[in-house]
C-alpha positions as CSV (number, residue, x, y, z in Angstrom):
1,M,4.3,3.6,12.3
2,D,5.4,6.8,13.9
3,E,4.2,10.3,12.3
4,Q,7.0,10.8,10.6
5,A,6.6,7.7,8.4
6,I,3.1,8.4,7.9
7,R,3.5,11.9,6.8
8,E,6.6,10.6,4.1
9,G,4.3,7.9,3.1
10,L,0.7,9.9,3.2
11,Y,0.4,9.9,-0.4
12,A,1.9,6.3,-1.4
13,V,-1.0,4.5,-3.0
14,P,-0.8,0.6,-4.5
15,F,-1.1,2.6,-8.3
16,I,2.2,2.8,-10.6
17,Q,2.1,7.1,-11.1
18,H,1.6,9.2,-14.6
19,R,4.1,11.8,-15.4
20,I,2.3,14.6,-15.7
21,T,1.7,18.6,-16.7
22,S,0.5,21.4,-14.8
23,G,-0.4,24.8,-14.3
24,Y,-3.0,27.6,-14.5
25,I,-5.8,27.8,-17.0
26,Q,-8.9,29.8,-18.4
27,I,-12.4,28.5,-18.5
28,M,-15.4,30.1,-19.5
29,D,-18.1,30.3,-17.0
30,G,-20.8,31.6,-19.3
31,A,-19.4,35.1,-20.5
32,H,-17.0,35.4,-18.3
33,S,-13.4,33.6,-18.0
34,L,-12.3,32.1,-14.9
35,P,-9.1,30.7,-13.4
36,A,-8.0,27.6,-12.7
37,F,-5.7,25.0,-11.8
38,W,-4.8,21.8,-14.0
39,A,-2.8,19.0,-14.2
40,H,-3.2,15.4,-16.7
41,P,-0.8,13.3,-17.5
42,Q,2.1,13.8,-20.4
43,I,1.3,10.9,-22.6
44,G,-1.3,7.5,-22.8
45,G,-4.8,7.3,-24.6
46,A,-8.2,9.0,-22.7
47,F,-8.2,9.4,-19.5
48,P,-11.4,9.8,-16.9
49,G,-11.6,13.3,-15.8
50,L,-12.2,14.7,-11.9
51,V,-13.4,18.3,-10.7
52,L,-11.7,19.5,-7.2
53,V,-13.7,22.0,-5.5
54,H,-11.7,23.9,-3.1
55,G,-12.8,24.8,0.3
56,E,-12.9,28.0,2.7
57,R,-8.7,28.5,2.3
58,G,-9.1,28.9,-1.7
59,L,-7.1,27.3,-4.1
60,N,-3.8,27.7,-2.2
61,N,-1.0,25.3,-2.2
62,Q,-2.6,22.3,-0.4
63,I,-5.3,21.9,-3.4
64,R,-2.7,22.2,-6.0
65,M,-0.8,19.9,-4.6
66,R,-3.7,17.4,-4.4
67,V,-4.5,18.0,-7.8
68,R,-1.3,17.2,-9.1
69,R,-1.2,14.3,-7.0
70,F,-4.9,13.1,-9.1
71,A,-3.3,13.8,-12.0
72,E,-0.2,11.3,-11.0
73,L,-3.1,8.6,-10.7
74,G,-4.2,8.8,-14.1
75,Y,-6.9,11.6,-14.4
76,Y,-7.2,15.0,-15.9
77,V,-8.1,17.3,-13.2
78,I,-9.6,20.8,-13.1
79,A,-9.7,23.1,-9.7
80,P,-11.5,26.2,-10.5
81,E,-11.3,29.6,-8.4
82,L,-14.7,29.9,-6.8
83,F,-13.2,33.2,-5.0
84,G,-12.7,36.4,-6.7
85,A,-10.0,38.8,-6.1
86,T,-12.0,40.8,-3.5
87,F,-12.2,37.5,-1.2
88,N,-10.3,37.6,1.8
89,T,-9.3,34.0,2.2
90,H,-8.3,34.1,5.9
91,D,-12.4,35.5,6.7
92,L,-13.2,31.8,6.8
93,E,-16.8,32.3,8.1
94,T,-17.4,34.7,5.0
95,C,-16.2,32.4,2.6
96,R,-18.0,29.3,3.8
97,A,-21.0,31.2,3.3
98,A,-20.3,32.1,-0.3
99,L,-19.7,28.1,-0.8
100,R,-22.7,27.8,0.3
101,K,-25.0,29.9,-1.3
102,G,-22.6,29.5,-5.0
103,G,-19.3,28.1,-6.7
104,D,-22.2,25.8,-8.9
105,S,-21.5,27.2,-11.8
106,A,-18.1,27.4,-12.2
107,V,-18.0,23.8,-11.1
108,E,-20.4,23.1,-14.0
109,S,-18.2,24.7,-16.4
110,A,-14.9,22.9,-15.2
111,L,-17.4,19.5,-15.8
112,Q,-18.1,20.7,-19.7
113,V,-14.5,21.1,-20.3
114,L,-13.8,17.6,-19.2
115,R,-17.0,16.3,-21.1
116,T,-15.6,18.2,-24.0
117,H,-12.1,17.2,-24.1
118,N,-10.6,14.4,-26.9
119,R,-8.4,13.0,-24.3
120,V,-11.1,12.8,-21.6
121,N,-12.9,9.1,-21.9
122,G,-16.7,10.7,-20.1
123,R,-15.6,8.7,-17.1
124,L,-16.1,11.8,-14.3
125,G,-16.1,12.2,-10.9
126,V,-15.7,15.2,-8.2
127,V,-14.1,16.1,-5.2
128,G,-15.1,18.2,-2.4
129,W,-12.5,19.9,0.0
130,G,-13.9,21.1,3.0
131,A,-16.8,23.4,2.4
132,G,-16.2,23.1,-1.2
133,S,-18.1,19.9,-0.3
134,E,-21.3,21.2,0.0
135,V,-20.7,22.7,-3.8
136,A,-19.7,18.8,-4.7
137,L,-22.9,17.2,-3.0
138,R,-25.2,19.7,-4.9
139,I,-23.9,19.0,-8.6
140,A,-23.4,15.3,-7.7
141,L,-27.3,15.1,-6.9
142,K,-27.9,17.4,-10.3
143,H,-25.8,15.5,-12.9
144,S,-26.4,12.1,-13.3
145,D,-23.6,11.5,-15.6
146,L,-21.1,11.6,-12.6
147,Q,-19.7,7.9,-11.7
148,A,-18.3,9.4,-8.2
149,A,-18.1,11.8,-5.3
150,V,-15.6,12.4,-2.5
151,L,-16.5,14.6,0.1
152,F,-14.1,15.7,2.7
153,G,-16.3,17.3,5.3
154,G,-19.2,20.2,4.6
155,D,-22.7,20.3,5.5
156,P,-24.7,18.1,4.4
157,Q,-27.8,19.4,6.1
158,P,-29.3,21.5,3.3
159,L,-29.1,18.2,0.9
160,L,-30.5,16.1,3.2
161,S,-33.7,15.4,2.2
162,E,-32.3,14.7,-1.9
163,L,-29.9,12.2,-0.7
164,P,-32.5,9.2,-0.9
165,N,-32.8,9.9,-4.9
166,D,-29.3,10.1,-5.3
167,Q,-27.5,8.2,-8.3
168,T,-23.8,8.9,-7.3
169,A,-21.8,6.9,-6.1
170,I,-20.6,8.8,-2.9
171,L,-17.7,8.4,-0.4
172,A,-17.7,11.1,2.7
173,F,-15.1,12.1,5.2
174,Y,-16.1,13.4,8.4
175,G,-14.9,13.9,12.0
176,D,-17.0,13.3,15.0
177,D,-15.9,16.3,17.2
178,D,-16.8,19.1,14.6
179,P,-19.0,22.2,16.0
180,E,-19.9,22.7,11.9
181,V,-21.4,19.3,11.7
182,L,-22.7,17.5,14.5
183,P,-23.1,14.1,15.1
184,A,-26.8,14.1,15.0
185,T,-26.7,15.8,10.9
186,L,-23.9,12.8,10.3
187,N,-26.1,10.0,11.3
188,Q,-29.3,11.9,9.6
189,M,-26.7,11.7,6.2
190,W,-26.5,8.2,7.2
191,Q,-30.0,7.2,7.2
192,A,-30.7,9.3,3.9
193,L,-27.7,7.9,1.9
194,A,-29.4,4.4,3.2
195,Q,-32.1,5.1,1.5
196,S,-30.6,5.9,-1.9
197,K,-29.8,2.7,-4.6
198,A,-26.5,4.3,-5.5
199,R,-23.2,3.4,-3.6
200,W,-22.3,4.9,-0.6
201,Q,-19.6,5.0,2.3
202,M,-19.3,7.3,5.3
203,I,-16.4,7.4,7.1
204,V,-16.3,9.1,10.5
205,Y,-13.3,9.3,12.5
206,P,-13.3,9.8,16.0
207,N,-11.6,12.6,18.3
208,V,-11.3,15.0,15.3
209,G,-13.1,17.8,13.5
210,N,-13.2,17.9,10.0
211,D,-9.8,20.0,9.6
212,F,-7.8,16.4,10.5
213,K,-7.0,16.4,6.9
214,D,-5.5,19.8,6.7
215,E,-1.5,20.1,7.1
216,T,-2.0,23.8,8.1
217,S,-4.3,23.3,11.2
218,P,-3.6,22.3,14.4
219,R,-5.8,19.7,14.7
220,Y,-4.6,17.6,11.7
221,H,-4.2,13.7,12.4
222,A,-1.5,12.1,9.9
223,H,-2.6,8.8,10.4
224,Y,-6.5,10.1,9.2
225,A,-5.2,11.8,6.6
226,A,-2.8,9.0,5.3
227,D,-5.8,6.1,5.5
228,A,-8.8,8.8,4.2
229,W,-6.1,9.4,0.8
230,R,-5.6,5.4,0.6
231,R,-9.6,5.2,0.7
232,C,-10.1,8.0,-1.4
233,S,-7.6,6.9,-4.2
234,E,-8.9,3.1,-4.5
235,F,-12.9,4.0,-4.7
236,L,-11.6,6.6,-7.3
237,H,-9.6,4.0,-8.7
238,E,-12.4,1.1,-8.7
239,L,-15.2,3.5,-10.2
240,L,-13.5,5.5,-12.9
241,E,-11.1,3.1,-14.1
242,P,-8.0,5.3,-14.9
243,P,-5.3,3.5,-17.1
244,A,-2.0,2.4,-16.1
245,P,0.8,4.7,-17.5
246,T,2.2,3.9,-21.1
247,V,5.6,2.0,-20.7
248,S,7.8,1.9,-24.0
249,H,10.6,-0.2,-24.7
250,K,13.2,0.6,-26.8
251,P,14.7,-2.2,-28.8
252,S,17.8,-3.5,-27.6
253,D,20.7,-2.7,-30.2
254,Q,21.8,-5.8,-32.7
255,A,25.2,-6.9,-32.2
């Protein structure tokens, strides 16, 4: 399969997709109003909830597109904006540092919106993207009511000592050629997760960095990105069990 075919099929998964509604909303983070991007199926019963935690490039078009893709698969999805208006998202190091120190409160507020929404069925997950995976992992280790966490990169080093106590199913994707997360760190993460009683899986792709999934990066790897999306979709589908779309049948005309 050539790269163009892979790109065209990047988001193909073996699940029937929902028609969705998406757009910006405001959620409350304590006493403050926080912008977020939101998407969900248009019709149907109750659905699982997902919080997508953006990475160092902020709540950009790539993240909004993924929010829509998850909604098409049958989730109520919120991606809160973790950077204020003064942030320069071209200064990636500053943005990474900000995510390593904060963002938890906004993600917890988004989770609370999902917990209390009348069309969310109580099954919850969190997905982290890039450095946002560090926020997602902190949240997953803190909240035992999360059924699933998916990490697309991020440095697990600060949380290695907590991983043996993990209660949330974790799926993590990394590249083995990344200056931010060295193979020795990935090996330590593997050993720490192996001590936990929760379900977990680590996928480490060879000869790429953690930007293998980023279409805007020169190190984007279409085949690995497609494989990661398929694995992520199947993992969440198994653990959160989103319902298939409601199909209405019009009665046939009587002669």
